[in-house]
C-alpha positions in Angstrom: 76.8 83.3 79.6 79.5 80.8 80.4 78.8 78.5 83.3 80.7 78.7 86.6 80.6 82.5 87.4 81.5 84.0 90.6 81.1 87.6 91.9 84.1 89.7 92.9 83.5 92.8 95.1 86.2 95.4 95.7 85.2 97.7 98.5 87.4 100.9 98.7 87.3 104.0 100.9 84.9 105.9 98.6 83.9 103.3 95.9 82.4 99.8 95.5 82.8 97.8 92.4 81.2 94.4 91.8 81.6 92.1 89.0 80.4 88.8 87.6 83.4 86.9 86.4 83.8 83.6 84.5 86.5 81.1 84.8 88.5 83.0 82.0 88.3 86.2 84.0 86.0 87.7 81.6 83.8 90.4 83.4 80.3 89.6 82.3 78.6 92.5 84.4 79.8 95.4 86.6 78.0 97.3 89.2 79.5 100.5 90.7 78.3 102.4 93.8 79.7 105.1 96.1 80.7 103.3 99.2 79.9 106.5 101.3 76.2 105.8 100.7 76.5 103.4 103.7 77.0 105.7 106.8 77.4 103.0 109.3 78.3 99.2 109.5 74.6 98.1 108.9 74.1 100.6 106.1 77.3 99.6 104.3 76.4 95.9 104.8 73.0 96.7 103.2 74.7 98.5 100.3 77.1 95.5 99.7 74.1 93.0 99.7 72.1 95.1 97.3 75.1 95.6 94.9 75.8 91.8 94.9 72.1 91.0 94.3 72.0 93.5 91.4 75.1 91.7 89.9 73.5 88.3 90.7 70.3 89.0 88.9 72.1 90.5 85.9 74.2 87.2 85.7 71.0 85.3 84.8 72.4 82.1 86.3 73.5 80.5 89.4 76.5 82.1 91.1 79.0 79.7 92.7 80.5 82.0 95.4 81.2 85.6 96.3 84.6 87.1 97.0 85.2 90.3 98.8 88.2 92.6 99.0 87.7 95.1 101.9 89.9 98.0 103.2 90.4 96.2 106.6 92.8 93.9 108.4 91.0 90.6 108.0 91.5 87.5 110.3 92.1 84.8 107.6 90.7 82.1 109.9 87.5 83.8 111.1 86.7 86.3 108.4 86.4 89.0 111.0 87.3 92.6 109.9 89.5 93.4 112.9 90.6 96.9 112.0 89.6 99.5 109.4 90.4 103.1 109.1 88.2 104.4 106.1 84.9 102.6 106.5 82.8 101.4 109.7 83.7 97.6 109.6 85.7 97.4 112.7 85.1 94.0 114.6 82.4 93.0 112.0 82.2 89.1 111.4 82.2 90.1 107.8 82.4 86.6 106.2 79.6 85.0 108.3 77.4 88.1 107.9 77.6 88.2 104.3 77.3 84.5 103.8 74.0 84.6 105.9 72.6 87.6 104.0 73.6 86.3 100.6 72.9 82.5 101.0 76.2 81.8 99.2 79.8 80.8 100.0 81.8 83.9 100.9 85.5 84.5 100.7 87.0 87.7 102.2 90.5 89.3 102.4 92.0 92.7 102.6 91.4 94.5 99.4 95.0 95.0 98.5 95.8 91.3 99.1 93.0 90.5 96.6 94.7 92.8 94.0 97.9 91.1 94.7 96.5 87.8 94.1 94.9 88.9 90.7 98.3 90.7 89.7 100.5 87.7 90.8 98.3 84.9 89.1 97.3 86.6 85.9 98.8 90.1 85.8 102.0 92.3 86.1 103.7 90.0 88.8 103.0 86.7 87.0 106.0 84.4 87.5 107.5 86.3 90.3 108.1 84.3 93.5 108.6 87.5 95.5 106.5 90.6 94.9 104.9 93.6 96.3 101.9 95.7 95.5 100.8 99.2 96.5 97.4 100.5 95.6 97.1 104.3 95.7 93.6 105.3 96.3 91.8 107.1 99.1 94.7 105.6 101.3 97.3 103.1 100.4 97.0 99.4 100.6 99.6 96.8 100.2 100.1 93.1 99.4 103.2 90.7 99.6 103.9 87.6 97.9 106.8 85.5 99.2 107.4 81.9 97.7 104.3 82.3 95.6 102.0 82.8 98.7 100.2 85.8 100.0 101.8 86.9 103.3 99.1 87.8 106.0 101.4 88.1 108.9 100.5 87.1 112.5 97.2 88.9 112.6 96.4 89.7 109.0 98.2 93.1 109.2 101.2 92.4 106.9 101.8 94.8 104.0 100.3 98.0 105.4 102.8 100.0 103.3 100.5 103.1 103.7 101.3 103.4 107.3 105.1 103.4 106.9 106.4 106.8 108.2 108.3 108.7 105.7 108.2 112.1 107.4 108.2 112.1 111.2 106.8 115.7 111.3 104.7 115.3 108.3 100.8 115.6 107.9 98.4 114.0 110.4 97.2 110.5 109.0 93.7 109.1 109.6 95.5 106.4 111.9 96.5 109.2 114.3 100.3 109.0 113.3 102.1 111.7 111.3 103.9 111.5 108.2 102.6 108.1 106.9 103.2 107.4 103.3 99.5 107.7 102.4 99.5 111.3 103.7 101.9 112.2 100.9 101.3 109.6 98.1 97.5 108.7 98.2 94.8 110.0 96.0 93.8 112.1 99.0 97.3 113.6 99.2 97.4 114.4 95.5 94.2 116.2 95.7 95.2 118.2 98.8 98.3 119.4 97.0 96.3 120.3 93.9 94.0 122.4 96.1 96.9 124.1 97.7 98.3 125.1 94.3 94.9 126.2 93.2 94.8 128.8 96.1 98.5 129.7 96.0 98.6 130.0 92.1 95.4 131.5 90.7 96.8 131.8 87.4 97.7 128.1 87.1 95.5 125.4 85.7 94.4 124.6 89.2 93.6 128.2 89.8 91.6 128.6 86.7 89.7 125.4 87.4 88.9 126.5 90.8 87.6 129.8 89.5 85.4 128.0 87.1 83.9 126.1 89.8 85.6 122.6 89.1 86.3 120.1 91.9 90.0 120.2 92.7 91.0 116.7 93.0 93.7 114.1 92.3 91.8 113.2 89.1 92.1 116.8 87.9 95.7 116.9 88.7 96.3 113.8 86.6 94.3 115.3 83.7 96.1 118.6 83.8 99.5 116.8 84.0 98.8 114.7 80.9 97.8 117.9 79.2 101.2 119.2 79.9 100.4 121.7 82.7 103.7 122.4 84.3 102.3 123.1 87.8 100.2 119.8 87.7 103.3 117.9 86.4 105.4 119.3 89.4 102.6 118.1 91.9 102.4 114.6 90.3 106.3 114.4 90.3 106.4 115.4 93.9 104.0 112.6 94.8 106.1 110.2 92.7 109.2 111.2 94.6 107.6 110.2 97.8 106.2 107.0 96.3 109.8 106.2 95.4 110.8 106.8 99.0 108.1 104.3 100.1 109.0 101.7 97.4 112.7 102.1 98.2 112.1 101.0 101.8 109.9 98.1 100.4 112.7 97.0 98.1 115.3 97.1 101.0 113.0 95.0 103.4 111.6 92.5 101.0 113.9 92.3 98.0 111.1 91.6 95.5 111.4 90.9 91.8 108.6 93.3 91.1 106.7 96.1 92.7 103.2 96.6 91.2 101.6 100.0 91.7 97.8 100.3 91.2 94.8 102.2 92.5 93.2 105.4 90.9 96.4 107.5 91.2 98.3 105.2 88.7 96.2 106.8 86.0 99.2 109.4 86.1 101.3 106.7 84.6 104.9 107.4 83.9 104.6 110.9 85.1 104.2 109.3 88.6 106.3 106.1 88.2 109.5 107.7 86.5 110.3 109.9 89.5 109.6 106.9 91.7 112.0 104.8 89.8 114.8 107.6 90.1 114.4 107.7 93.8 114.6 103.9 94.2 117.7 103.9 92.0 119.3 106.5 94.3 118.0 105.3 97.8 117.7 101.5 97.6 120.4 99.2 98.2 122.2 97.0 95.6 121.5 94.4 94.3 117.8 94.7 95.3 117.5 98.1 93.4 119.2 96.8 90.2 116.8 93.7 89.9 113.4 95.1 90.8 110.9 96.1 88.3 108.3 98.9 89.2 105.3 98.5 86.9 101.6 99.5 86.9 99.0 96.9 87.4 97.8 94.9 84.4 94.2 95.0 85.5 94.0 98.7 86.4 91.2 99.6 88.8 89.8 96.1 88.3 92.7 94.3 90.0 90.8 94.1 93.5 87.5 92.9 91.9 89.4 90.3 89.9 91.4 89.3 92.9 88.2 89.0 94.9 86.7 86.7 92.2 89.7 84.5 92.1 89.3 84.1 96.0 85.6 83.0 95.2 86.8 80.6 92.7 89.2 79.0 95.1 86.5 78.7 97.7 83.9 77.2 95.2 86.6 74.7 93.9 87.6 73.6 97.5 91.1 75.3 97.0 92.9 77.4 99.5 94.0 80.7 98.1 97.8 81.4 98.2 
């Protein structure tokens, strides 16, 4: 194994991915767990520690540092997870706790910020001085690059695209508001629409899957859409429409050169992105709409892990992450 490895950890609302990464961004080992195994903060911390130790043992050499991307608003100075919606990390001094438990230098940031770092330095946003990222998973995360630097905001809360309201009378969000973008665009939203179609249209692909005892999920919607199922394609296109509404707002506010879309929902590919691009072309203002590129991540579902590893490399090398 090449010397100088770090461990990058991407913690999502339902999944946990850890990887041993070398300086060339080769992933030498992966460990995947279900995040819901940790039912409270202590249990989740134990799960993270055991997963990192598993990756560390598999590395077979000294690990320089560990980077974490977590679905929380992180204080960049203290490493405290101030606010989190999907996991029990509120007010946890995450960086210090993990450094003590692991006995290693620890870097931590919001998971979408980590993914934005990966895509900006080595991926789909490379070369752009202004960029935005949306990760579509259990919820929606976001990252912002301005003048080649991550924008954290006054309290680490910048880039919460998922809680941009797109329908004031829309579905109730986990944050307590109604009609947030993630209520109509996330993997959770895609699965909800698939389930609704399964019950309303028993002769559809969704209905037949339900009758066969299959789980009705966003993943199933993507699978059926790629297979040409017309109802599934309509469901994915509807999600793509709302994604375009959200991206159009981002384009008007930020005027980015590129908007990168990642997370599990991006598996739908152009079936999702093409409707989004059409809405942006119709709704966003010129010249921003004419200049922006809307593209999938280069690293796929590994963006968060790779970004966390890059943050760990920065720490180990004595550099400050952008």
